[in-house]
PDB file of N, CA, C and O in Angstrom:
ATOM      1  N   MET A   1       0.717  -1.013  -0.057  1.00  0.00           N
ATOM      2  CA  MET A   1       0.101   0.167  -0.171  1.00  0.00           C
ATOM      3  C   MET A   1       1.076   0.762   0.106  1.00  0.00           C
ATOM      4  O   MET A   1       1.480   1.086  -1.011  1.00  0.00           O
ATOM      5  N   PHE A   2       1.923   1.240   0.967  1.00  0.00           N
ATOM      6  CA  PHE A   2       2.587   2.249   1.098  1.00  0.00           C
ATOM      7  C   PHE A   2       3.737   2.584  -0.159  1.00  0.00           C
ATOM      8  O   PHE A   2       4.001   3.735  -0.507  1.00  0.00           O
ATOM      9  N   ARG A   3       4.236   1.600  -0.642  1.00  0.00           N
ATOM     10  CA  ARG A   3       4.950   1.191  -1.710  1.00  0.00           C
ATOM     11  C   ARG A   3       4.206   2.116  -3.332  1.00  0.00           C
ATOM     12  O   ARG A   3       4.633   2.971  -4.108  1.00  0.00           O
ATOM     13  N   ASP A   4       3.098   1.430  -3.207  1.00  0.00           N
ATOM     14  CA  ASP A   4       2.492   1.607  -4.626  1.00  0.00           C
ATOM     15  C   ASP A   4       1.885   3.503  -4.328  1.00  0.00           C
ATOM     16  O   ASP A   4       1.281   4.088  -5.227  1.00  0.00           O
ATOM     17  N   ARG A   5       2.101   3.989  -3.371  1.00  0.00           N
ATOM     18  CA  ARG A   5       1.724   5.685  -3.504  1.00  0.00           C
ATOM     19  C   ARG A   5       2.807   6.494  -3.708  1.00  0.00           C
ATOM     20  O   ARG A   5       2.724   7.683  -4.017  1.00  0.00           O
ATOM     21  N   ALA A   6       4.439   5.513  -3.443  1.00  0.00           N
ATOM     22  CA  ALA A   6       5.420   6.879  -3.354  1.00  0.00           C
ATOM     23  C   ALA A   6       6.729   6.069  -3.652  1.00  0.00           C
ATOM     24  O   ALA A   6       7.873   6.437  -3.387  1.00  0.00           O
ATOM     25  N   GLY A   7       6.370   4.971  -4.214  1.00  0.00           N
ATOM     26  CA  GLY A   7       7.583   4.236  -4.630  1.00  0.00           C
ATOM     27  C   GLY A   7       8.329   3.178  -3.563  1.00  0.00           C
ATOM     28  O   GLY A   7       8.648   2.033  -3.885  1.00  0.00           O
ATOM     29  N   SER A   8       8.519   3.680  -2.423  1.00  0.00           N
ATOM     30  CA  SER A   8       9.270   2.867  -1.202  1.00  0.00           C
ATOM     31  C   SER A   8       8.483   3.216  -0.088  1.00  0.00           C
ATOM     32  O   SER A   8       7.623   4.093  -0.158  1.00  0.00           O
ATOM     33  N   GLN A   9       8.771   2.469   1.112  1.00  0.00           N
ATOM     34  CA  GLN A   9       8.028   3.037   2.612  1.00  0.00           C
ATOM     35  C   GLN A   9       8.736   3.967   2.888  1.00  0.00           C
ATOM     36  O   GLN A   9       8.156   4.857   3.510  1.00  0.00           O
ATOM     37  N   LYS A  10       9.793   4.132   2.672  1.00  0.00           N
ATOM     38  CA  LYS A  10      11.024   5.006   3.223  1.00  0.00           C
ATOM     39  C   LYS A  10      10.450   6.614   2.828  1.00  0.00           C
ATOM     40  O   LYS A  10      10.193   7.567   3.564  1.00  0.00           O
ATOM     41  N   LYS A  11      10.363   6.429   1.107  1.00  0.00           N
ATOM     42  CA  LYS A  11       9.717   7.791   0.575  1.00  0.00           C
ATOM     43  C   LYS A  11       8.314   8.516   0.996  1.00  0.00           C
ATOM     44  O   LYS A  11       8.035   9.694   1.222  1.00  0.00           O
ATOM     45  N   TRP A  12       7.371   7.027   1.006  1.00  0.00           N
ATOM     46  CA  TRP A  12       6.113   7.513   1.578  1.00  0.00           C
ATOM     47  C   TRP A  12       6.174   7.829   3.040  1.00  0.00           C
ATOM     48  O   TRP A  12       5.185   8.533   3.245  1.00  0.00           O
ATOM     49  N   ALA A  13       6.838   7.667   4.171  1.00  0.00           N
ATOM     50  CA  ALA A  13       7.089   7.887   5.509  1.00  0.00           C
ATOM     51  C   ALA A  13       7.702   9.429   5.625  1.00  0.00           C
ATOM     52  O   ALA A  13       7.452  10.140   6.598  1.00  0.00           O
ATOM     53  N   LYS A  14       8.497   9.839   4.561  1.00  0.00           N
ATOM     54  CA  LYS A  14       9.315  11.168   4.288  1.00  0.00           C
ATOM     55  C   LYS A  14       7.927  11.897   4.239  1.00  0.00           C
ATOM     56  O   LYS A  14       7.199  12.336   5.129  1.00  0.00           O
ATOM     57  N   LYS A  15       7.818  11.864   2.756  1.00  0.00           N
ATOM     58  CA  LYS A  15       6.845  12.537   2.389  1.00  0.00           C
ATOM     59  C   LYS A  15       5.605  12.939   3.424  1.00  0.00           C
ATOM     60  O   LYS A  15       5.170  14.080   3.267  1.00  0.00           O
ATOM     61  N   ASN A  16       5.073  12.246   4.318  1.00  0.00           N
ATOM     62  CA  ASN A  16       3.966  12.259   4.762  1.00  0.00           C
ATOM     63  C   ASN A  16       3.854  12.595   6.453  1.00  0.00           C
ATOM     64  O   ASN A  16       2.827  12.680   7.126  1.00  0.00           O
ATOM     65  N   GLY A  17       5.131  12.738   6.841  1.00  0.00           N
ATOM     66  CA  GLY A  17       5.822  13.240   8.198  1.00  0.00           C
ATOM     67  C   GLY A  17       5.813  12.208   9.192  1.00  0.00           C
ATOM     68  O   GLY A  17       5.742  12.623  10.349  1.00  0.00           O
ATOM     69  N   VAL A  18       5.882  10.635   8.990  1.00  0.00           N
ATOM     70  CA  VAL A  18       6.202   9.563  10.012  1.00  0.00           C
ATOM     71  C   VAL A  18       7.354   9.085   9.787  1.00  0.00           C
ATOM     72  O   VAL A  18       7.963   9.698   8.909  1.00  0.00           O
ATOM     73  N   THR A  19       7.879   8.243  10.232  1.00  0.00           N
ATOM     74  CA  THR A  19       8.990   7.564  10.527  1.00  0.00           C
ATOM     75  C   THR A  19       8.958   6.280   9.815  1.00  0.00           C
ATOM     76  O   THR A  19       8.169   5.481  10.318  1.00  0.00           O
ATOM     77  N   PRO A  20       9.557   5.885   8.847  1.00  0.00           N
ATOM     78  CA  PRO A  20      10.015   4.352   8.355  1.00  0.00           C
ATOM     79  C   PRO A  20       9.645   3.115   9.361  1.00  0.00           C
ATOM     80  O   PRO A  20       9.199   1.998   9.100  1.00  0.00           O
ATOM     81  N   SER A  21      10.031   3.786  10.732  1.00  0.00           N
ATOM     82  CA  SER A  21       9.782   2.608  11.917  1.00  0.00           C
ATOM     83  C   SER A  21       8.550   2.676  12.113  1.00  0.00           C
ATOM     84  O   SER A  21       8.028   1.641  12.525  1.00  0.00           O
ATOM     85  N   LEU A  22       7.773   3.734  11.922  1.00  0.00           N
ATOM     86  CA  LEU A  22       6.194   3.540  12.439  1.00  0.00           C
ATOM     87  C   LEU A  22       5.632   2.784  11.518  1.00  0.00           C
ATOM     88  O   LEU A  22       4.821   1.976  11.970  1.00  0.00           O
ATOM     89  N   ILE A  23       5.827   2.774  10.130  1.00  0.00           N
ATOM     90  CA  ILE A  23       5.308   2.256   9.201  1.00  0.00           C
ATOM     91  C   ILE A  23       5.450   0.908   9.370  1.00  0.00           C
ATOM     92  O   ILE A  23       4.459   0.179   9.430  1.00  0.00           O
ATOM     93  N   SER A  24       6.453   0.533   9.445  1.00  0.00           N
ATOM     94  CA  SER A  24       6.862  -0.742   9.689  1.00  0.00           C
ATOM     95  C   SER A  24       6.033  -1.623  10.714  1.00  0.00           C
ATOM     96  O   SER A  24       5.505  -2.734  10.713  1.00  0.00           O
ATOM     97  N   MET A  25       6.203  -0.463  11.670  1.00  0.00           N
ATOM     98  CA  MET A  25       5.340  -1.495  13.301  1.00  0.00           C
ATOM     99  C   MET A  25       3.794  -1.582  12.889  1.00  0.00           C
ATOM    100  O   MET A  25       3.009  -2.451  13.268  1.00  0.00           O
ATOM    101  N   VAL A  26       3.520  -0.536  12.059  1.00  0.00           N
ATOM    102  CA  VAL A  26       2.249  -0.602  11.909  1.00  0.00           C
ATOM    103  C   VAL A  26       1.474  -1.632  10.715  1.00  0.00           C
ATOM    104  O   VAL A  26       0.330  -2.068  10.841  1.00  0.00           O
ATOM    105  N   LEU A  27       2.485  -1.928   9.414  1.00  0.00           N
ATOM    106  CA  LEU A  27       2.132  -3.051   8.778  1.00  0.00           C
ATOM    107  C   LEU A  27       2.325  -4.524   9.648  1.00  0.00           C
ATOM    108  O   LEU A  27       1.656  -5.509   9.336  1.00  0.00           O
ATOM    109  N   SER A  28       3.165  -4.553  10.600  1.00  0.00           N
ATOM    110  CA  SER A  28       3.344  -5.989  11.299  1.00  0.00           C
ATOM    111  C   SER A  28       2.242  -5.788  12.498  1.00  0.00           C
ATOM    112  O   SER A  28       2.271  -6.552  13.464  1.00  0.00           O
ATOM    113  N   GLY A  29       1.527  -5.018  12.433  1.00  0.00           N
ATOM    114  CA  GLY A  29       0.453  -5.165  13.545  1.00  0.00           C
ATOM    115  C   GLY A  29       0.633  -4.791  14.852  1.00  0.00           C
ATOM    116  O   GLY A  29      -0.212  -4.936  15.735  1.00  0.00           O
ATOM    117  N   ASP A  30       2.285  -4.064  15.055  1.00  0.00           N
ATOM    118  CA  ASP A  30       2.685  -3.645  16.479  1.00  0.00           C
ATOM    119  C   ASP A  30       2.070  -2.681  16.903  1.00  0.00           C
ATOM    120  O   ASP A  30       1.788  -2.671  18.101  1.00  0.00           O
ATOM    121  N   ARG A  31       1.610  -1.399  15.919  1.00  0.00           N
ATOM    122  CA  ARG A  31       1.081  -0.158  16.376  1.00  0.00           C
ATOM    123  C   ARG A  31       0.104  -0.264  15.428  1.00  0.00           C
ATOM    124  O   ARG A  31       0.027  -0.890  14.371  1.00  0.00           O
ATOM    125  N   PRO A  32      -0.806   0.656  16.165  1.00  0.00           N
ATOM    126  CA  PRO A  32      -1.995   1.120  15.493  1.00  0.00           C
ATOM    127  C   PRO A  32      -1.512   2.709  14.542  1.00  0.00           C
ATOM    128  O   PRO A  32      -0.591   3.493  14.769  1.00  0.00           O
ATOM    129  N   LEU A  33      -2.872   2.724  13.141  1.00  0.00           N
ATOM    130  CA  LEU A  33      -2.710   3.391  12.428  1.00  0.00           C
ATOM    131  C   LEU A  33      -2.830   5.081  13.334  1.00  0.00           C
ATOM    132  O   LEU A  33      -3.868   5.220  13.980  1.00  0.00           O
ATOM    133  N   ASN A  34      -1.983   6.080  13.359  1.00  0.00           N
ATOM    134  CA  ASN A  34      -2.140   7.569  13.878  1.00  0.00           C
ATOM    135  C   ASN A  34      -2.814   8.409  12.912  1.00  0.00           C
ATOM    136  O   ASN A  34      -3.120   7.957  11.809  1.00  0.00           O
ATOM    137  N   ASN A  35      -3.060   9.566  13.240  1.00  0.00           N
ATOM    138  CA  ASN A  35      -3.853  10.021  12.497  1.00  0.00           C
ATOM    139  C   ASN A  35      -3.140  10.812  11.285  1.00  0.00           C
ATOM    140  O   ASN A  35      -3.873  11.350  10.454  1.00  0.00           O
ATOM    141  N   LYS A  36      -1.762  10.903  11.152  1.00  0.00           N
ATOM    142  CA  LYS A  36      -1.114  11.285  10.163  1.00  0.00           C
ATOM    143  C   LYS A  36      -1.388  10.112   9.025  1.00  0.00           C
ATOM    144  O   LYS A  36      -1.916  10.378   7.946  1.00  0.00           O
ATOM    145  N   ILE A  37      -1.117   9.263   9.266  1.00  0.00           N
ATOM    146  CA  ILE A  37      -1.070   7.956   8.130  1.00  0.00           C
ATOM    147  C   ILE A  37      -2.799   8.279   7.814  1.00  0.00           C
ATOM    148  O   ILE A  37      -3.071   8.863   6.764  1.00  0.00           O
ATOM    149  N   ILE A  38      -3.912   7.880   8.748  1.00  0.00           N
ATOM    150  CA  ILE A  38      -5.348   7.828   8.299  1.00  0.00           C
ATOM    151  C   ILE A  38      -5.558   8.988   7.260  1.00  0.00           C
ATOM    152  O   ILE A  38      -6.182   8.897   6.203  1.00  0.00           O
ATOM    153  N   SER A  39      -4.890  10.144   7.783  1.00  0.00           N
ATOM    154  CA  SER A  39      -5.276  11.134   6.766  1.00  0.00           C
ATOM    155  C   SER A  39      -4.589  11.177   5.260  1.00  0.00           C
ATOM    156  O   SER A  39      -5.089  11.677   4.252  1.00  0.00           O
ATOM    157  N   ALA A  40      -3.258  10.492   5.388  1.00  0.00           N
ATOM    158  CA  ALA A  40      -2.197  10.756   4.220  1.00  0.00           C
ATOM    159  C   ALA A  40      -3.167   9.714   3.288  1.00  0.00           C
ATOM    160  O   ALA A  40      -3.475   9.955   2.121  1.00  0.00           O
ATOM    161  N   LEU A  41      -3.622   8.395   4.116  1.00  0.00           N
ATOM    162  CA  LEU A  41      -4.265   7.405   3.108  1.00  0.00           C
ATOM    163  C   LEU A  41      -5.776   8.082   2.599  1.00  0.00           C
ATOM    164  O   LEU A  41      -6.344   7.474   1.691  1.00  0.00           O
ATOM    165  N   LYS A  42      -6.301   9.056   3.037  1.00  0.00           N
ATOM    166  CA  LYS A  42      -7.688   9.442   2.882  1.00  0.00           C
ATOM    167  C   LYS A  42      -8.709   8.370   3.691  1.00  0.00           C
ATOM    168  O   LYS A  42      -9.712   7.773   3.300  1.00  0.00           O
ATOM    169  N   LEU A  43      -8.244   8.382   4.559  1.00  0.00           N
ATOM    170  CA  LEU A  43      -9.049   7.245   5.381  1.00  0.00           C
ATOM    171  C   LEU A  43      -9.880   7.942   6.727  1.00  0.00           C
ATOM    172  O   LEU A  43      -9.519   9.073   7.052  1.00  0.00           O
ATOM    173  N   ARG A  44     -10.553   7.542   7.204  1.00  0.00           N
ATOM    174  CA  ARG A  44     -11.660   8.223   8.290  1.00  0.00           C
ATOM    175  C   ARG A  44     -11.548   6.889   9.438  1.00  0.00           C
ATOM    176  O   ARG A  44     -11.308   5.817   8.883  1.00  0.00           O
ATOM    177  N   ARG A  45     -11.662   6.838  10.651  1.00  0.00           N
ATOM    178  CA  ARG A  45     -11.797   6.257  11.789  1.00  0.00           C
ATOM    179  C   ARG A  45     -13.217   5.407  12.194  1.00  0.00           C
ATOM    180  O   ARG A  45     -14.150   5.924  12.809  1.00  0.00           O
ATOM    181  N   VAL A  46     -13.199   4.569  11.912  1.00  0.00           N
ATOM    182  CA  VAL A  46     -15.168   4.621  12.234  1.00  0.00           C
ATOM    183  C   VAL A  46     -15.152   3.351  13.396  1.00  0.00           C
ATOM    184  O   VAL A  46     -14.487   2.352  13.123  1.00  0.00           O
ATOM    185  N   VAL A  47     -15.879   3.414  14.658  1.00  0.00           N
ATOM    186  CA  VAL A  47     -16.080   2.455  15.683  1.00  0.00           C
ATOM    187  C   VAL A  47     -17.479   2.164  15.660  1.00  0.00           C
ATOM    188  O   VAL A  47     -18.450   2.920  15.617  1.00  0.00           O
ATOM    189  N   VAL A  48     -17.389   0.892  15.696  1.00  0.00           N
ATOM    190  CA  VAL A  48     -18.572  -0.211  15.779  1.00  0.00           C
ATOM    191  C   VAL A  48     -18.964  -0.608  16.932  1.00  0.00           C
ATOM    192  O   VAL A  48     -17.994  -1.130  17.482  1.00  0.00           O
ATOM    193  N   TYR A  49     -20.052  -0.648  17.725  1.00  0.00           N
ATOM    194  CA  TYR A  49     -20.357  -2.040  18.635  1.00  0.00           C
ATOM    195  C   TYR A  49     -21.470  -2.342  18.293  1.00  0.00           C
ATOM    196  O   TYR A  49     -22.238  -1.611  17.668  1.00  0.00           O
ATOM    197  N   GLU A  50     -21.704  -3.559  18.700  1.00  0.00           N
ATOM    198  CA  GLU A  50     -22.765  -4.618  18.491  1.00  0.00           C
ATOM    199  C   GLU A  50     -23.314  -4.957  19.419  1.00  0.00           C
ATOM    200  O   GLU A  50     -22.627  -4.949  20.440  1.00  0.00           O
ATOM    201  N   ARG A  51     -24.307  -5.268  19.518  1.00  0.00           N
ATOM    202  CA  ARG A  51     -25.049  -6.050  20.844  1.00  0.00           C
ATOM    203  C   ARG A  51     -24.834  -7.518  20.496  1.00  0.00           C
ATOM    204  O   ARG A  51     -25.261  -7.981  19.439  1.00  0.00           O
ATOM    205  N   LEU A  52     -24.180  -8.235  21.377  1.00  0.00           N
ATOM    206  CA  LEU A  52     -24.045  -9.780  21.423  1.00  0.00           C
ATOM    207  C   LEU A  52     -25.022 -10.704  21.878  1.00  0.00           C
ATOM    208  O   LEU A  52     -25.140 -10.859  23.094  1.00  0.00           O
ATOM    209  N   ASP A  53     -25.887 -11.470  20.934  1.00  0.00           N
ATOM    210  CA  ASP A  53     -26.823 -12.288  21.288  1.00  0.00           C
ATOM    211  C   ASP A  53     -26.210 -13.355  22.557  1.00  0.00           C
ATOM    212  O   ASP A  53     -25.238 -13.960  22.106  1.00  0.00           O
ATOM    213  N   ARG A  54     -26.443 -13.666  23.699  1.00  0.00           N
ATOM    214  CA  ARG A  54     -25.724 -14.733  24.520  1.00  0.00           C
ATOM    215  C   ARG A  54     -26.116 -15.880  24.010  1.00  0.00           C
ATOM    216  O   ARG A  54     -25.274 -16.762  24.176  1.00  0.00           O
ATOM    217  N   THR A  55     -26.978 -16.182  23.506  1.00  0.00           N
ATOM    218  CA  THR A  55     -27.464 -17.430  23.516  1.00  0.00           C
ATOM    219  C   THR A  55     -26.643 -18.219  22.016  1.00  0.00           C
ATOM    220  O   THR A  55     -26.110 -19.328  22.028  1.00  0.00           O
ATOM    221  N   ALA A  56     -26.745 -17.266  20.792  1.00  0.00           N
ATOM    222  CA  ALA A  56     -26.081 -17.765  19.922  1.00  0.00           C
ATOM    223  C   ALA A  56     -24.462 -17.174  19.692  1.00  0.00           C
ATOM    224  O   ALA A  56     -23.808 -17.400  18.674  1.00  0.00           O
ATOM    225  N   GLY A  57     -24.115 -16.600  20.531  1.00  0.00           N
ATOM    226  CA  GLY A  57     -22.610 -16.225  20.007  1.00  0.00           C
ATOM    227  C   GLY A  57     -22.740 -15.434  19.278  1.00  0.00           C
ATOM    228  O   GLY A  57     -21.561 -15.234  18.985  1.00  0.00           O
ATOM    229  N   GLY A  58     -23.586 -14.416  18.402  1.00  0.00           N
ATOM    230  CA  GLY A  58     -23.880 -13.824  17.676  1.00  0.00           C
ATOM    231  C   GLY A  58     -24.246 -12.382  17.466  1.00  0.00           C
ATOM    232  O   GLY A  58     -24.864 -11.995  18.458  1.00  0.00           O
ATOM    233  N   PRO A  59     -24.119 -11.505  16.635  1.00  0.00           N
ATOM    234  CA  PRO A  59     -25.081 -10.381  16.918  1.00  0.00           C
ATOM    235  C   PRO A  59     -26.141 -10.864  16.670  1.00  0.00           C
ATOM    236  O   PRO A  59     -26.455 -11.758  15.884  1.00  0.00           O
ATOM    237  N   SER A  60     -27.142  -9.815  17.860  1.00  0.00           N
ATOM    238  CA  SER A  60     -28.787 -10.184  17.584  1.00  0.00           C
ATOM    239  C   SER A  60     -29.551  -9.319  16.836  1.00  0.00           C
ATOM    240  O   SER A  60     -30.743  -9.503  16.587  1.00  0.00           O
ATOM    241  N   ALA A  61     -28.743  -8.163  16.387  1.00  0.00           N
ATOM    242  CA  ALA A  61     -29.095  -7.016  15.386  1.00  0.00           C
ATOM    243  C   ALA A  61     -28.250  -6.886  14.456  1.00  0.00           C
ATOM    244  O   ALA A  61     -27.111  -7.349  14.530  1.00  0.00           O
ATOM    245  N   PRO A  62     -28.801  -6.098  13.246  1.00  0.00           N
ATOM    246  CA  PRO A  62     -27.578  -5.685  12.377  1.00  0.00           C
ATOM    247  C   PRO A  62     -26.751  -4.406  12.996  1.00  0.00           C
ATOM    248  O   PRO A  62     -27.039  -3.430  13.689  1.00  0.00           O
ATOM    249  N   THR A  63     -25.817  -4.823  12.504  1.00  0.00           N
ATOM    250  CA  THR A  63     -24.912  -3.737  12.885  1.00  0.00           C
ATOM    251  C   THR A  63     -25.101  -2.026  12.697  1.00  0.00           C
ATOM    252  O   THR A  63     -25.318  -1.456  11.628  1.00  0.00           O
ATOM    253  N   ARG A  64     -24.987  -1.530  13.740  1.00  0.00           N
ATOM    254  CA  ARG A  64     -25.162  -0.152  13.680  1.00  0.00           C
ATOM    255  C   ARG A  64     -23.787   0.834  13.491  1.00  0.00           C
ATOM    256  O   ARG A  64     -22.661   0.362  13.649  1.00  0.00           O
ATOM    257  N   ARG A  65     -23.897   1.525  13.318  1.00  0.00           N
ATOM    258  CA  ARG A  65     -23.085   2.506  12.877  1.00  0.00           C
ATOM    259  C   ARG A  65     -23.209   3.693  14.059  1.00  0.00           C
ATOM    260  O   ARG A  65     -24.208   4.409  14.124  1.00  0.00           O
ATOM    261  N   VAL A  66     -22.189   3.805  14.892  1.00  0.00           N
ATOM    262  CA  VAL A  66     -22.373   4.953  15.988  1.00  0.00           C
ATOM    263  C   VAL A  66     -21.614   5.888  16.093  1.00  0.00           C
ATOM    264  O   VAL A  66     -21.964   6.656  16.990  1.00  0.00           O
ATOM    265  N   GLY A  67     -20.580   6.221  15.493  1.00  0.00           N
ATOM    266  CA  GLY A  67     -19.998   7.407  14.726  1.00  0.00           C
ATOM    267  C   GLY A  67     -18.483   7.133  14.126  1.00  0.00           C
ATOM    268  O   GLY A  67     -17.793   6.128  13.957  1.00  0.00           O
ATOM    269  N   SER A  68     -18.354   8.289  13.934  1.00  0.00           N
ATOM    270  CA  SER A  68     -16.863   8.323  13.578  1.00  0.00           C
ATOM    271  C   SER A  68     -16.191   9.097  14.519  1.00  0.00           C
ATOM    272  O   SER A  68     -16.808  10.011  15.068  1.00  0.00           O
ATOM    273  N   LEU A  69     -14.518   8.785  14.914  1.00  0.00           N
ATOM    274  CA  LEU A  69     -14.108   9.093  15.770  1.00  0.00           C
ATOM    275  C   LEU A  69     -12.473   9.072  15.619  1.00  0.00           C
ATOM    276  O   LEU A  69     -11.830   8.022  15.599  1.00  0.00           O
ATOM    277  N   THR A  70     -11.774  10.647  15.492  1.00  0.00           N
ATOM    278  CA  THR A  70     -10.426  10.300  15.086  1.00  0.00           C
ATOM    279  C   THR A  70      -9.889  11.003  16.252  1.00  0.00           C
ATOM    280  O   THR A  70      -8.986  11.694  15.780  1.00  0.00           O
ATOM    281  N   GLY A  71      -9.935  11.182  17.342  1.00  0.00           N
ATOM    282  CA  GLY A  71      -9.529  11.640  18.390  1.00  0.00           C
ATOM    283  C   GLY A  71      -8.375  10.886  19.209  1.00  0.00           C
ATOM    284  O   GLY A  71      -8.561   9.808  19.774  1.00  0.00           O
ATOM    285  N   ARG A  72      -7.174  11.574  19.204  1.00  0.00           N
ATOM    286  CA  ARG A  72      -6.238  10.777  19.636  1.00  0.00           C
ATOM    287  C   ARG A  72      -6.026  10.015  21.066  1.00  0.00           C
ATOM    288  O   ARG A  72      -6.061  10.794  22.019  1.00  0.00           O
ATOM    289  N   GLY A  73      -5.785   8.471  21.444  1.00  0.00           N
ATOM    290  CA  GLY A  73      -5.679   7.652  21.642  1.00  0.00           C
ATOM    291  C   GLY A  73      -6.780   6.613  21.513  1.00  0.00           C
ATOM    292  O   GLY A  73      -7.008   5.645  22.239  1.00  0.00           O
ATOM    293  N   LEU A  74      -7.287   6.952  20.639  1.00  0.00           N
ATOM    294  CA  LEU A  74      -8.398   5.956  20.241  1.00  0.00           C
ATOM    295  C   LEU A  74      -7.677   4.718  19.233  1.00  0.00           C
ATOM    296  O   LEU A  74      -6.657   4.908  18.570  1.00  0.00           O
ATOM    297  N   PRO A  75      -8.499   3.336  19.285  1.00  0.00           N
ATOM    298  CA  PRO A  75      -7.526   2.572  18.386  1.00  0.00           C
ATOM    299  C   PRO A  75      -8.102   2.721  17.062  1.00  0.00           C
ATOM    300  O   PRO A  75      -7.550   2.211  16.088  1.00  0.00           O
TER     301      PRO A  75
END
């Protein structure tokens, strides 16, 4: 994803104001996306909560979108 947009992870990181090591940690799942990366990829953070049906172990109702959250410290 990052290579396609800039030619290499290092170039993409420099262009978007993040470190190459952060890109590596995000891609390996060690760190979540931060706001700079989310913005650079033209994404938005969306958090969804579902009610679980205790008898079947699955959702009891269709997924409902609660809101779009982009504050710091949110996963």
